C-alpha positions as CSV (number, residue, x, y, z in Angstrom):
1,M,15.6,17.8,-4.9
2,N,13.9,15.6,-2.3
3,I,15.3,12.2,-1.3
4,E,13.2,9.8,0.9
5,F,15.1,7.0,2.5
6,S,14.6,4.3,5.1
7,P,16.4,3.6,8.5
8,E,18.4,0.8,6.7
9,E,19.8,3.3,4.2
10,T,22.5,6.0,4.5
11,I,23.0,8.8,2.0
12,Y,25.8,11.4,1.9
13,S,26.2,14.8,0.2
14,E,28.8,17.5,-0.3
15,A,29.1,19.9,2.6
16,G,26.5,22.6,2.6
17,A,24.0,20.9,0.3
18,M,21.2,20.4,2.8
19,V,18.3,22.7,2.4
20,Y,15.8,21.1,4.8
21,M,15.0,17.7,6.4
22,T,12.4,16.0,8.5
23,G,12.7,15.9,12.2
24,N,13.7,12.2,12.4
25,V,16.8,12.7,10.2
26,S,20.2,13.2,11.7
27,M,23.4,14.4,10.0
28,Q,27.0,14.0,10.8
29,A,30.2,15.4,9.2
30,K,32.5,12.5,8.2
31,A,35.9,12.2,6.6
32,R,34.6,9.4,4.4
33,G,37.4,7.0,3.5
34,G,39.9,8.7,5.8
35,V,42.4,11.4,5.2
36,G,43.5,10.1,1.8
37,R,40.0,10.1,0.3
38,G,39.3,13.5,2.0
39,L,42.3,15.1,0.3
40,K,41.2,13.5,-3.1
41,R,37.8,15.1,-2.7
42,M,39.4,18.5,-2.1
43,I,41.4,18.1,-5.3
44,T,38.2,17.4,-7.3
45,G,36.6,20.6,-6.0
46,E,34.6,19.1,-3.0
47,S,35.2,19.5,0.7
48,F,37.4,17.4,2.9
49,F,34.3,16.3,5.0
50,I,31.1,15.0,3.6
51,T,27.7,14.9,5.4
52,N,26.0,11.6,6.3
53,Y,22.3,11.4,6.7
54,N,20.4,8.7,8.7
55,T,16.8,8.4,9.8
56,S,15.1,6.7,12.7
57,G,11.5,5.8,13.5
58,G,10.5,5.5,9.9
59,N,11.4,6.9,6.5
60,G,13.1,10.3,6.5
61,L,13.2,13.0,3.8
62,V,16.1,15.4,3.0
63,G,15.9,18.3,0.6
64,L,19.3,19.0,-1.2
65,G,20.3,21.8,-3.5
66,G,23.3,22.8,-5.7
67,H,25.2,26.0,-5.4
68,L,24.4,27.4,-8.9
69,P,21.3,27.7,-11.1
70,G,20.9,24.6,-13.1
71,K,19.8,20.9,-13.1
72,I,20.3,17.8,-11.0
73,F,20.9,14.5,-12.8
74,P,20.8,10.9,-11.4
75,I,23.5,8.4,-12.3
76,D,23.1,4.7,-11.8
77,V,26.6,3.5,-11.3
78,G,25.5,-0.1,-11.0
79,E,25.3,-0.1,-14.8
80,G,28.9,1.1,-15.1
81,N,31.5,3.7,-13.9
82,W,31.0,7.4,-14.8
83,L,33.4,10.3,-15.1
84,A,32.3,13.9,-14.4
85,Q,33.7,17.4,-14.3
86,R,35.2,18.8,-11.1
87,D,32.7,20.0,-8.4
88,S,29.7,18.3,-10.0
89,F,28.9,15.9,-7.2
90,L,25.9,16.6,-5.1
91,C,24.9,13.4,-3.2
92,A,24.8,9.6,-3.3
93,E,23.9,6.4,-1.6
94,S,26.5,5.1,0.8
95,T,27.2,2.2,-1.7
96,V,28.5,4.6,-4.3
97,E,32.2,5.5,-4.2
98,M,33.5,8.8,-5.4
99,D,37.2,9.1,-6.4
100,L,39.4,11.3,-8.6
101,A,40.4,10.4,-12.1
102,F,42.9,12.0,-14.5
103,Q,42.5,13.0,-18.2
104,K,44.2,10.3,-20.3
105,K,45.2,12.7,-23.1
106,L,47.4,15.8,-22.7
107,G,45.5,17.8,-25.3
108,S,42.3,17.3,-23.4
109,V,43.9,18.8,-20.3
110,F,44.9,22.1,-22.0
111,F,42.2,22.6,-24.6
112,G,39.2,20.4,-23.5
113,G,37.9,22.8,-20.8
114,E,37.5,20.1,-18.1
115,G,41.1,20.3,-16.8
116,L,43.4,17.6,-15.5
117,I,41.2,16.3,-12.6
118,L,37.8,14.6,-13.0
119,Q,35.5,12.9,-10.6
120,K,34.9,9.2,-10.9
121,F,31.8,7.3,-9.6
122,S,31.7,3.6,-9.1
123,G,30.1,0.9,-6.9
124,K,26.4,0.2,-6.7
125,G,23.4,2.6,-6.4
126,T,22.6,6.1,-7.5
127,C,24.5,9.3,-7.2
128,F,23.4,12.8,-8.2
129,I,25.4,15.4,-10.0
130,H,24.5,19.1,-10.7
131,A,25.7,21.7,-13.2
132,A,24.6,25.0,-14.8
133,G,21.8,25.4,-17.3
134,D,19.7,22.6,-18.8
135,F,20.8,19.1,-19.5
136,T,20.8,17.0,-22.7
137,V,21.4,13.3,-22.3
138,V,22.6,11.3,-25.3
139,D,23.2,7.5,-25.5
140,L,26.0,7.2,-28.1
141,K,26.2,4.1,-30.2
142,P,29.6,2.5,-30.9
143,G,31.6,4.9,-33.1
144,Q,28.9,7.7,-32.9
145,Q,30.5,11.0,-32.2
146,Y,29.4,14.3,-30.7
147,K,31.4,17.5,-30.9
148,V,30.7,19.7,-27.9
149,S,31.6,23.3,-27.1
150,T,34.4,23.6,-24.5
151,S,33.3,23.0,-20.8
152,H,29.8,21.9,-21.8
153,A,30.5,18.2,-21.2
154,V,29.3,17.4,-17.6
155,A,29.5,13.7,-17.3
156,W,30.0,10.5,-19.4
157,E,30.3,6.8,-19.0
158,D,33.9,5.6,-18.9
159,T,33.2,3.6,-22.1
160,V,33.1,6.9,-23.9
161,D,36.3,8.2,-25.5
162,Y,37.0,11.8,-24.6
163,D,39.3,13.9,-26.7
164,I,39.6,17.3,-28.4
165,S,39.6,18.3,-32.1
166,K,39.8,21.5,-34.1
167,S,36.5,23.3,-34.5
168,G,37.3,24.2,-38.1
169,S,39.4,26.7,-40.0
170,L,41.2,29.6,-38.3
171,K,38.6,32.0,-39.7
172,T,35.8,29.9,-38.1
173,A,37.6,29.8,-34.8
174,L,38.2,33.6,-34.7
175,F,34.7,34.7,-35.8
176,S,32.3,32.0,-34.7
177,G,32.8,32.6,-31.0
178,E,33.4,28.9,-30.4
179,G,37.2,28.9,-30.1
180,L,39.8,26.8,-31.9
181,F,39.0,23.5,-30.2
182,V,35.9,21.5,-29.3
183,T,35.4,18.5,-27.1
184,T,34.9,15.2,-29.0
185,L,33.0,12.4,-27.4
186,T,32.9,9.0,-29.1
187,G,30.6,6.1,-28.1
188,P,29.5,3.7,-26.9
189,G,28.0,5.2,-23.8
190,K,25.9,7.9,-22.3
191,I,26.9,11.5,-22.1
192,V,25.4,14.5,-20.2
193,L,25.8,18.0,-21.7
194,Q,24.9,21.3,-20.1
195,S,23.5,24.3,-21.9
196,L,25.4,26.8,-19.8
197,S,28.9,26.5,-18.4
198,L,30.0,28.1,-15.2
199,Q,32.5,30.2,-17.1
200,D,29.8,31.5,-19.4
201,L,27.6,32.3,-16.4
202,A,30.4,34.2,-14.7
203,G,31.1,36.1,-17.9
204,A,27.4,37.1,-18.3
205,L,27.1,38.3,-14.6
206,Y,30.4,40.2,-14.5
207,P,29.2,43.4,-16.2
208,F,26.5,43.7,-13.5
209,M,28.7,43.1,-10.5
210,P,29.4,46.1,-8.3
211,K,32.8,47.6,-9.0
212,P,35.0,49.0,-6.2
213,S,35.0,52.8,-6.2
214,R,38.2,54.7,-6.2
215,S,38.6,56.6,-2.9
216,S,39.5,60.3,-3.2
217,P,42.8,61.4,-1.6
218,N,42.4,63.3,1.7
219,I,43.5,67.0,1.3
220,T,44.2,68.9,4.4
221,L,44.2,72.7,4.2
222,G,46.7,74.7,6.2
223,G,49.3,72.0,6.4
224,R,47.7,70.3,9.4
225,N,46.2,66.9,9.7
């Protein structure tokens, strides 16, 4: 993803996201918000330090990339706060604040697939998130509901109610491959869904990963080493 920005602007990204940049762009590692915010970032799956980008002598360009095959999605936090799964943040304008948030309902923590900790984006401007697979964006009307397979909800506006519900009967849970619970998102607000979760990607790659070979015991003839 390419971001062009002016000398009056500053953008920041997660550590290690820079792929390339023009010669007039400089970058600095910063503990944005101090030690407290840095520790919060670590809890949400990001690094303690973030990378600031500035340009001089005209507009600069930075190419940024995520750490897994998938999509990058822009979020305008000026229209309202957003919540996102851990480790989804890629970059943002300096006017965007990233913080941690907690699941409000205990059932969502254990069965929803997103865990206890979420990322929260607020302030003004645009931030970018990334996740695996392709994205589907739905603008839910008040009361409209989507049931989503576990871990496939990437981000949603904080006006959306996030909960879990049963996927169906026990027979359906056992033989459909979808599990006993699904994530339930109820409008109003926008939601971002991913076609491939990180867990599914890891499961698909595991059979093809090299396996450690068992070393044969050393046998010494004649009783000597």
